[in-house]
C-alpha positions as CSV (number, residue, x, y, z in Angstrom):
1,M,72.1,98.0,-5.1
2,Q,70.9,100.8,-3.1
3,R,67.4,100.3,-4.3
4,V,67.5,96.6,-3.2
5,W,68.3,97.8,0.4
6,V,65.6,100.4,0.3
7,V,63.1,97.8,-0.7
8,V,64.3,95.4,1.9
9,L,64.2,98.0,4.7
10,S,60.7,99.1,3.6
11,V,59.4,95.6,3.7
12,W,60.8,95.1,7.1
13,A,59.3,98.3,8.3
14,M,55.9,97.4,7.0
15,L,56.1,94.0,8.7
16,A,57.1,95.7,12.0
17,I,54.1,98.0,11.8
18,V,51.7,95.2,11.1
19,A,53.2,93.1,14.0
20,V,52.8,96.1,16.4
21,L,49.2,96.6,15.3
22,A,48.4,92.8,15.6
23,W,49.8,92.6,19.1
24,S,48.4,95.8,20.4
25,S,44.8,95.0,19.4
26,R,42.3,93.3,21.7
27,P,41.5,89.7,20.9
28,A,38.1,89.1,19.4
29,T,35.3,88.4,21.8
30,P,34.0,84.8,21.5
31,I,30.6,84.3,20.2
32,P,28.2,83.6,23.0
33,A,26.5,80.2,23.1
34,A,23.1,79.7,21.6
35,S,20.5,80.3,24.1
36,S,17.0,79.0,24.1
37,Q,13.8,80.4,25.3
38,T,10.9,78.4,26.9
39,M,7.3,79.4,26.3
40,V,4.0,78.2,27.5
41,V,1.5,77.7,24.7
42,K,-2.2,76.8,25.2
43,G,-3.4,73.9,23.0
44,P,-6.8,73.7,21.2
45,R,-8.5,72.2,24.3
46,G,-6.9,74.6,26.8
47,K,-4.1,72.3,27.7
48,Q,-0.7,74.0,28.3
49,H,2.4,72.8,26.6
50,L,6.0,73.9,27.2
51,V,7.8,74.9,23.9
52,V,11.5,75.3,23.7
53,L,12.5,77.9,21.1
54,K,16.1,77.5,19.9
55,A,18.2,80.6,18.9
56,P,19.4,80.6,15.3
57,T,22.7,78.9,14.7
58,H,24.3,81.9,13.0
59,A,24.2,85.6,13.7
60,T,25.0,88.5,11.4
61,T,25.5,92.2,12.0
62,A,23.7,93.1,8.7
63,T,19.9,93.4,8.6
64,S,17.7,92.0,5.9
65,A,16.4,94.2,3.1
66,A,12.7,95.1,3.4
67,V,10.6,93.1,1.0
68,A,8.1,95.3,-0.8
69,G,4.6,93.7,-0.8
70,G,2.4,94.1,-3.8
């Protein structure tokens, strides 16, 4: 019976530690809204056009691997 109480107390202690860590950490910062960039592009006859470049819909912290060209 003593082992049961030790297990129960250790589970409660672990849950208390997890709760303290969860409540003491900062909340995650929201992802900024997708921004767009406007560029002026000259056409084939010299006419200027406004082009709106949209930001990608997802962002990652990992970089892509370099592709070896042959």
